[in-house]
N, C-alpha and C positions, 0 to 999 in steps of 0.2 A: 778464902776470902775473895780471890780472884774469879772463881767459878760462880760464887755468889752474885757478884757484881755483873759479871757477864750474862747470866740468867735474868737478873733484874732488868739490865739494859735492853735484852731481847724482848721480855714481858711488856715492858714500857712502850716499845716500837709497835709490837702488835696489838695492844690494846688502846694505843693513843692516848695514854695518860702520862702525866709527869712523874719524874721520879719521886718526888715529894708526896704526890698523891698514892703513889704505890705504896711506899714505904709507910706511911700513915695507914693504909687499908691492912698492910701486913701486921703493923702492931695491934690494930684492932682486933685481928683474927690470931692473937697469940703466936705470931710468927710461923703459922701454919701455911706453907707455900700452896699446898694442895687445896686448901679451903680458898685461899686467894684465887686460884686458878678456877675453882667453881663459882665464886662470887662473880668473877669477871665474865665467865660463859653465861651465866643467868642475866646478868645485865644487859649483854649484848643479845642474847636470844629473846628476851622480853622486850626489847627496844627501850631499855631505861638508859638515859644519857645524864647520869649524874654520879657524883661521888658520895656514897653513903657516908654519914658524918659521926655515926656512933655505932656501938656493937649491936643494939637493937635493930637498927635500919640494916645493917649487915645480915643479921639472922632471919629478918623478914625477907630479903632477896634470897638468901640460901634455902629458904623453905619454898620458894615458888616453884612451879613446874619448869621444865626446860624450854618453854616457849617454842619458838619456831625451829630451834636447833640448827641453825644455819651456821652459826659460829662454834667452832671446837678448837681449843688450845692443843697443839701437838707440838713437843719439842723432841722430835726424834733426829 
């Protein structure tokens, strides 16, 4: 549990998103952390500045191309 909290805190710092929004998106994506990371990358790389409000919006973003590809999440 501590590692999950640490990861989510780091993710919220990098994406500039609140914990509540991050947890909301994670729930929309069936708790798939890799999908969440992909969603965040595509939002940033396509210069979208909003939080999807439902699964359909998440899927629309996930189906987009990578955009400018300037933003890449890397937790090494």
